[in-house]
N, C-alpha and C positions, 0 to 999 in steps of 0.2 A: 531477450527478443522484445520486439515491439508488439503490443497488443493495438488491433485495428478495431474500429466501431463497426458494429455489423448491424445498423440502425436502418429498417426499411425506408424512413424519411428523415430530414433534418430534424434535429432533437435541440431545443433550446434550453439552456441553462441560466436562468434569472439569477443576478446577483444574490448571494447568501444561500442559494438553494443547493440541494444535492440530488443527484439523479442516479439511477441504476443503469450501466451502458452495456448493452450485451456484444459480446465479441465473436459468437458463433463458434467458440474453440471450448471442446473437452480435451482434458488430458488425463493420463493415469501418472500421477506421480509415483516413484518407486519409494516403497516403506524406507522410513529413515530418512525421508527428503520432505522438503515443504516447497510449496511456489510462494514467490513473495510478488505481490504487485506494487509496484513504485510510480510515484508520478514523473511525468517529462520534464525536464529543466525548462525546455523551451515554452511550454505551455503556461507553468508556473512564473515566470519571469515577464512573459509578454501579455499575460491575459490573466492572471491570480488561479489558474485552475490546478487543482490538486485533489488528494485524496484525503477525506476525514479522518482515515486510519491507516496510517503509512509507516510501515509496508502493510499492506493487507496480507493475511496468510491463507493460503489455500491447503488444506491438509491432503495428506497422501491418499485418504480413503474417500475423498469427495469425487464425485463422478459426473456432474452436472456441468451447466456451462459455466465458462468463466463470466462473470459480470463485474464491472469496474465501477465502484462507487466515485463520482465526480463531483468536486464542489467549487462553485466559483466565487472566489474571494474578490474577485475584481469588481468594478464599477459598471461594467457594460454586459449585457445580454452575451451570452457565447454560443455559438451555433456548432454542435457535431454533425458530421456530415459522414455518409456511408464510406467504409475504408480509412476514414482518418486515424493517424497514430493518435491513441489517447493514453498510454502508458507502456510501462517498461515489465516485463516478466523476467524474473530470476529462478532458479531452481538450486536450493541450498540444502546441505546437510544440516539434521536437526540432532543436536548433543542431548542425551537422556541422561538425567543426574538421579541419584538416588540421595534424597534428604536425610541428614542425620540431625536429631534435636540436639540442641547443647545448651547449657546453662550460660555460657560466655563464649562470645566472639573473639578471634584474635586481634591482637591490638594492630593498629596501624596509625601513620602520621596523621591521616586526616580525621580518624576516628568519627564522631557524628555530624562533622562539618558538611552542610548541606550545599546549594548552590552557592558558587562563589568562593568555595574553600579550596579549589583544586590549584590554585595558583596561577589562573588565568584572568 
């Protein structure tokens, strides 16, 4: 779903600045799930507006207002207006794992190869 800005007045984001934009929305995410806040591709491509941490996570036990951190990677001041669609929100399951300490890891073709070693 889209998240909309619940700002009382227009809010300017200067180039390079990060602002926390209120949405006026509070949710109760079921246990075993998380909310993910993601950038809108149109704002990113046209204006350089994104999230500094993407996706941002909303934990299931959080009960406050969802506020969206936006960063202006563009060259111009960007104005947020009331009701503007500023981000997307996804509710997704969270997989819980139990870690097991090991002296050795299973062998793979990639092994310790980092960036650029996946064959792409």
